[in-house]
C-alpha positions as a Python dict, from the first residue, in 0.01 Angstrom:
ca = {
    (1, 'M'): (0, 0, 0),
    (2, 'P'): (340, 47, 173),
    (3, 'H'): (531, -261, 277),
    (4, 'I'): (812, -325, 521),
    (5, 'M'): (1104, -564, 479),
    (6, 'V'): (1145, -838, 738),
    (7, 'T'): (1455, -1056, 760),
    (8, 'A'): (1324, -1409, 811),
    (9, 'G'): (1525, -1725, 753),
    (10, 'A'): (1659, -1738, 398),
    (11, 'L'): (1467, -1430, 287),
    (12, 'D'): (1415, -1060, 320),
    (13, 'V'): (1036, -1066, 301),
    (14, 'G'): (817, -783, 178),
    (15, 'V'): (521, -763, 417),
    (16, 'E'): (211, -547, 435),
    (17, 'L'): (74, -493, 786),
    (18, 'H'): (-278, -391, 884),
    (19, 'G'): (-458, -339, 1213),
    (20, 'P'): (-345, -299, 1575),
    (21, 'E'): (-20, -461, 1687),
    (22, 'D'): (-193, -619, 1987),
    (23, 'G'): (-469, -779, 1780),
    (24, 'T'): (-503, -1152, 1715),
    (25, 'P'): (-254, -1229, 1436),
    (26, 'V'): (-387, -1338, 1098),
    (27, 'I'): (-144, -1427, 819),
    (28, 'L'): (-285, -1420, 465),
    (29, 'L'): (-82, -1610, 204),
    (30, 'H'): (-120, -1569, -172),
    (31, 'G'): (-76, -1829, -441),
    (32, 'F'): (75, -1871, -788),
    (33, 'P'): (60, -1660, -995),
    (34, 'D'): (-65, -1382, -769),
    (35, 'D'): (53, -1147, -495),
    (36, 'V'): (-67, -965, -184),
    (37, 'R'): (-328, -765, -378),
    (38, 'T'): (-546, -1077, -378),
    (39, 'Y'): (-632, -996, -14),
    (40, 'D'): (-730, -632, -66),
    (41, 'G'): (-1091, -723, 8),
    (42, 'V'): (-1001, -932, 313),
    (43, 'A'): (-725, -753, 505),
    (44, 'P'): (-889, -412, 571),
    (45, 'P'): (-1215, -551, 716),
    (46, 'L'): (-1018, -785, 944),
    (47, 'A'): (-798, -496, 1055),
    (48, 'S'): (-1106, -286, 1127),
    (49, 'A'): (-1236, -573, 1340),
    (50, 'G'): (-920, -556, 1553),
    (51, 'F'): (-700, -826, 1398),
    (52, 'R'): (-328, -785, 1335),
    (53, 'V'): (-316, -875, 966),
    (54, 'V'): (11, -982, 803),
    (55, 'V'): (24, -1020, 423),
    (56, 'P'): (366, -1132, 290),
    (57, 'Y'): (496, -1163, -63),
    (58, 'L'): (611, -1523, -109),
    (59, 'R'): (961, -1613, -225),
    (60, 'G'): (1013, -1510, -585),
    (61, 'Y'): (742, -1243, -581),
    (62, 'G'): (742, -864, -557),
    (63, 'P'): (999, -713, -320),
    (64, 'T'): (1086, -1039, -142),
    (65, 'R'): (1448, -1143, -202),
    (66, 'Y'): (1679, -1432, -119),
    (67, 'R'): (1941, -1311, 126),
    (68, 'N'): (2227, -1526, -2),
    (69, 'P'): (2317, -1572, -371),
    (70, 'S'): (2404, -1936, -298),
    (71, 'T'): (2062, -2026, -158),
    (72, 'P'): (1882, -2257, -404),
    (73, 'R'): (1597, -2080, -580),
    (74, 'S'): (1350, -2339, -463),
    (75, 'G'): (973, -2319, -462),
    (76, 'Q'): (934, -2665, -309),
    (77, 'Q'): (669, -2713, -45),
    (78, 'A'): (916, -2739, 245),
    (79, 'A'): (1056, -2398, 153),
    (80, 'L'): (713, -2237, 171),
    (81, 'G'): (643, -2388, 512),
    (82, 'A'): (987, -2294, 646),
    (83, 'D'): (943, -1938, 518),
    (84, 'L'): (612, -1898, 700),
    (85, 'L'): (750, -2032, 1027),
    (86, 'A'): (1057, -1806, 1001),
    (87, 'L'): (835, -1505, 933),
    (88, 'M'): (626, -1578, 1243),
    (89, 'D'): (943, -1601, 1449),
    (90, 'A'): (1083, -1279, 1302),
    (91, 'L'): (763, -1088, 1379),
    (92, 'G'): (737, -1233, 1730),
    (93, 'I'): (410, -1413, 1652),
    (94, 'G'): (366, -1713, 1880),
    (95, 'R'): (30, -1829, 1745),
    (96, 'A'): (-172, -1707, 1448),
    (97, 'L'): (-470, -1773, 1230),
    (98, 'L'): (-340, -1891, 893),
    (99, 'A'): (-521, -1853, 563),
    (100, 'G'): (-405, -1923, 210),
    (101, 'Y'): (-468, -2069, -131),
    (102, 'D'): (-247, -2247, -383),
    (103, 'W'): (121, -2198, -276),
    (104, 'G'): (4, -1996, 23),
    (105, 'G'): (-245, -2262, 123),
    (106, 'R'): (38, -2514, 107),
    (107, 'A'): (251, -2307, 344),
    (108, 'A'): (-41, -2271, 585),
    (109, 'C'): (-121, -2643, 576),
    (110, 'I'): (243, -2737, 637),
    (111, 'V'): (282, -2518, 945),
    (112, 'S'): (-57, -2638, 1071),
    (113, 'A'): (46, -3002, 1029),
    (114, 'L'): (403, -2987, 1160),
    (115, 'W'): (381, -2706, 1416),
    (116, 'P'): (16, -2706, 1531),
    (117, 'E'): (108, -2531, 1857),
    (118, 'R'): (173, -2218, 1644),
    (119, 'V'): (-172, -2217, 1482),
    (120, 'I'): (-505, -2092, 1620),
    (121, 'G'): (-701, -2202, 1316),
    (122, 'L'): (-666, -2259, 942),
    (123, 'V'): (-856, -2150, 633),
    (124, 'S'): (-727, -2349, 336),
    (125, 'A'): (-860, -2318, -16),
    (126, 'T'): (-910, -2647, -206),
    (127, 'G'): (-838, -2874, 91),
    (128, 'Y'): (-525, -3053, 213),
    (129, 'N'): (-248, -2881, 19),
    (130, 'I'): (51, -3093, 122),
    (131, 'Q'): (192, -3269, -184),
    (132, 'D'): (226, -3647, -194),
    (133, 'I'): (549, -3641, -392),
    (134, 'A'): (608, -4016, -358),
    (135, 'R'): (295, -4078, -568),
    (136, 'S'): (352, -3795, -814),
    (137, 'A'): (433, -4031, -1103),
    (138, 'E'): (88, -4191, -1088),
    (139, 'P'): (-120, -4066, -1381),
    (140, 'R'): (-443, -3876, -1327),
    (141, 'D'): (-748, -3891, -1548),
    (142, 'P'): (-704, -3714, -1884),
    (143, 'E'): (-909, -3411, -1781),
    (144, 'A'): (-682, -3350, -1480),
    (145, 'E'): (-371, -3402, -1689),
    (146, 'L'): (-499, -3142, -1935),
    (147, 'R'): (-560, -2890, -1655),
    (148, 'Y'): (-195, -2930, -1547),
    (149, 'W'): (-50, -2852, -1891),
    (150, 'Y'): (149, -2560, -1749),
    (151, 'Q'): (337, -2793, -1514),
    (152, 'W'): (453, -3018, -1797),
    (153, 'Y'): (543, -2711, -2006),
    (154, 'L'): (770, -2589, -1727),
    (155, 'H'): (953, -2921, -1731),
    (156, 'T'): (1104, -2819, -2066),
    (157, 'E'): (1368, -2565, -2164),
    (158, 'R'): (1111, -2415, -2398),
    (159, 'G'): (884, -2365, -2097),
    (160, 'I'): (1155, -2180, -1907),
    (161, 'A'): (1217, -1958, -2208),
    (162, 'G'): (844, -1902, -2251),
    (163, 'L'): (785, -1804, -1890),
    (164, 'T'): (1091, -1578, -1897),
    (165, 'A'): (989, -1396, -2213),
    (166, 'N'): (612, -1394, -2166),
    (167, 'R'): (558, -1408, -1791),
    (168, 'A'): (276, -1153, -1781),
    (169, 'A'): (87, -1308, -2073),
    (170, 'F'): (153, -1663, -1952),
    (171, 'C'): (21, -1594, -1604),
    (172, 'R'): (-279, -1401, -1733),
    (173, 'K'): (-377, -1704, -1941),
    (174, 'L'): (-374, -1909, -1620),
    (175, 'W'): (-601, -1654, -1454),
    (176, 'E'): (-845, -1678, -1744),
    (177, 'L'): (-847, -2058, -1735),
    (178, 'W'): (-859, -2097, -1358),
    (179, 'S'): (-1113, -1824, -1278),
    (180, 'P'): (-1324, -1820, -1594),
    (181, 'T'): (-1614, -1618, -1447),
    (182, 'Y'): (-1401, -1344, -1287),
    (183, 'P'): (-1425, -1008, -1469),
    (184, 'L'): (-1052, -937, -1470),
    (185, 'T'): (-951, -593, -1596),
    (186, 'D'): (-621, -495, -1752),
    (187, 'A'): (-561, -242, -1472),
    (188, 'E'): (-617, -493, -1191),
    (189, 'Y'): (-397, -753, -1353),
    (190, 'A'): (-113, -509, -1423),
    (191, 'V'): (-78, -417, -1056),
    (192, 'T'): (-17, -779, -958),
    (193, 'A'): (179, -879, -1271),
    (194, 'A'): (451, -636, -1163),
    (195, 'S'): (533, -883, -884),
    (196, 'F'): (633, -1141, -1145),
    (197, 'D'): (925, -919, -1248),
    (198, 'N'): (1110, -1036, -937),
    (199, 'P'): (1452, -1158, -1058),
    (200, 'D'): (1400, -1499, -896),
    (201, 'F'): (1039, -1555, -1006),
    (202, 'V'): (1112, -1786, -1300),
    (203, 'A'): (1372, -1999, -1122),
    (204, 'T'): (1153, -2038, -812),
    (205, 'V'): (842, -2128, -1012),
    (206, 'V'): (1019, -2377, -1237),
    (207, 'Q'): (1183, -2553, -943),
    (208, 'S'): (849, -2573, -764),
    (209, 'Y'): (673, -2751, -1048),
    (210, 'R'): (965, -2978, -1122),
    (211, 'H'): (1036, -3074, -763),
    (212, 'R'): (679, -3186, -693),
    (213, 'H'): (715, -3437, -978),
    (214, 'K'): (1061, -3557, -870),
    (215, 'A'): (1219, -3387, -1171),
    (216, 'A'): (1443, -3149, -973),
    (217, 'P'): (1640, -3183, -649),
    (218, 'G'): (1531, -2997, -339),
    (219, 'D'): (1725, -2766, -114),
    (220, 'P'): (1939, -2994, 110),
    (221, 'A'): (1870, -2762, 404),
    (222, 'L'): (1500, -2852, 379),
    (223, 'E'): (1537, -3229, 355),
    (224, 'D'): (1418, -3292, 711),
    (225, 'I'): (1094, -3104, 651),
    (226, 'E'): (1033, -3287, 322),
    (227, 'T'): (1085, -3618, 501),
    (228, 'R'): (821, -3525, 757),
    (229, 'L'): (581, -3415, 483),
    (230, 'A'): (627, -3743, 297),
    (231, 'A'): (433, -3910, 579),
    (232, 'Q'): (129, -3697, 481),
    (233, 'P'): (77, -3576, 840),
    (234, 'P'): (-280, -3500, 948),
    (235, 'I'): (-387, -3148, 1036),
    (236, 'T'): (-532, -3127, 1386),
    (237, 'V'): (-608, -2755, 1420),
    (238, 'P'): (-961, -2620, 1361),
    (239, 'T'): (-998, -2587, 985),
    (240, 'V'): (-1231, -2447, 723),
    (241, 'V'): (-1178, -2555, 363),
    (242, 'L'): (-1308, -2313, 99),
    (243, 'H'): (-1341, -2419, -263),
    (244, 'G'): (-1449, -2209, -559),
    (245, 'A'): (-1730, -2375, -752),
    (246, 'E'): (-1582, -2251, -1082),
    (247, 'D'): (-1217, -2342, -1013),
    (248, 'G'): (-1071, -2431, -1351),
    (249, 'V'): (-755, -2607, -1233),
    (250, 'D'): (-862, -2767, -903),
    (251, 'P'): (-1236, -2837, -927),
    (252, 'P'): (-1451, -2883, -614),
    (253, 'A'): (-1465, -3261, -653),
    (254, 'N'): (-1096, -3269, -557),
    (255, 'S'): (-1171, -3165, -198),
    (256, 'E'): (-1479, -3381, -141),
    (257, 'G'): (-1276, -3641, 49),
    (258, 'A'): (-1041, -3398, 222),
    (259, 'S'): (-1195, -3446, 566),
    (260, 'R'): (-991, -3764, 622),
    (261, 'R'): (-677, -3549, 637),
    (262, 'F'): (-812, -3328, 915),
    (263, 'R'): (-847, -3456, 1272),
    (264, 'G'): (-974, -3140, 1443),
    (265, 'P'): (-1297, -2943, 1397),
    (266, 'Y'): (-1357, -2928, 1022),
    (267, 'Q'): (-1591, -2759, 777),
    (268, 'R'): (-1594, -2745, 396),
    (269, 'I'): (-1767, -2469, 201),
    (270, 'V'): (-1806, -2453, -176),
    (271, 'V'): (-1825, -2087, -283),
    (272, 'P'): (-2063, -2035, -577),
    (273, 'G'): (-1958, -1820, -870),
    (274, 'A'): (-1589, -1812, -773),
    (275, 'G'): (-1282, -1974, -922),
    (276, 'H'): (-925, -2044, -820),
    (277, 'F'): (-822, -1693, -716),
    (278, 'L'): (-1073, -1721, -437),
    (279, 'P'): (-986, -1442, -189),
    (280, 'R'): (-981, -1192, -475),
    (281, 'E'): (-1313, -1313, -613),
    (282, 'A'): (-1502, -1379, -290),
    (283, 'P'): (-1345, -1208, 14),
    (284, 'Q'): (-1644, -1236, 245),
    (285, 'P'): (-1616, -1611, 321),
    (286, 'W'): (-1253, -1560, 424),
    (287, 'I'): (-1346, -1279, 659),
    (288, 'A'): (-1634, -1472, 814),
    (289, 'C'): (-1441, -1797, 856),
    (290, 'L'): (-1141, -1629, 1017),
    (291, 'Q'): (-1363, -1439, 1259),
    (292, 'E'): (-1544, -1760, 1346),
    (293, 'L'): (-1218, -1946, 1410),
    (294, 'A'): (-1091, -1663, 1629),
    (295, 'A'): (-1407, -1674, 1840),
    (296, 'R'): (-1378, -2045, 1929),
}
């Protein structure tokens, strides 16, 4: 699928566009470790239904590049939210439907929480994706700590070397663990794994997982946004939370109490037979929920 490059904030963003320019905007945001191909079952049906569908590569992935060599290679949550807002501005999108999972769900939740006037509705996988960094040192139960092994690995120099040398194999292992029922083929994985060859992938990923645990400084230019996120702001826009029943890193129990973070119309749906890479595994709920939000 051809992409265009859009200058937006700190980035030149690779973006795939579908559907009519005058359609209701929908922005689909991928997670880690994935890319825009995760929405191949979602974007075309929405475009055929008349939506203007925007699918960007996040910072550190595929063709997206930092514009300035001095910009910190940061994957912190404020960076993801700022990137999404800048992309909307660059494309002249005043209000949009936002949908995402993992890193992309975090970006969508941040813009929905801090700039709700820009959001028609939100589809967020696994719930309220804004990190509570102030409480990040509090231990979780041993099962949760085991699921997050990759985060602790990336806190080490060995982890950086391992991700650098074995990025395709490392990320594929995460796919196998996080979506254990998904019949992943070598050919499908190879298409997306090429996005991990971005020269800033490793630095951006490592900073993301260190920053959320207060083990790496953030980008000073994003400090104001991080301060606002530290208050754990509620999300007031109409929201649907989707959660894969077989998610191997963020199981459905984690979103059972998410409704307290949402002050607008809210629905939670557990998707049977699907894991963490939810739009790739089960595109139909995304299509249906976005169409429903647009019709309100």
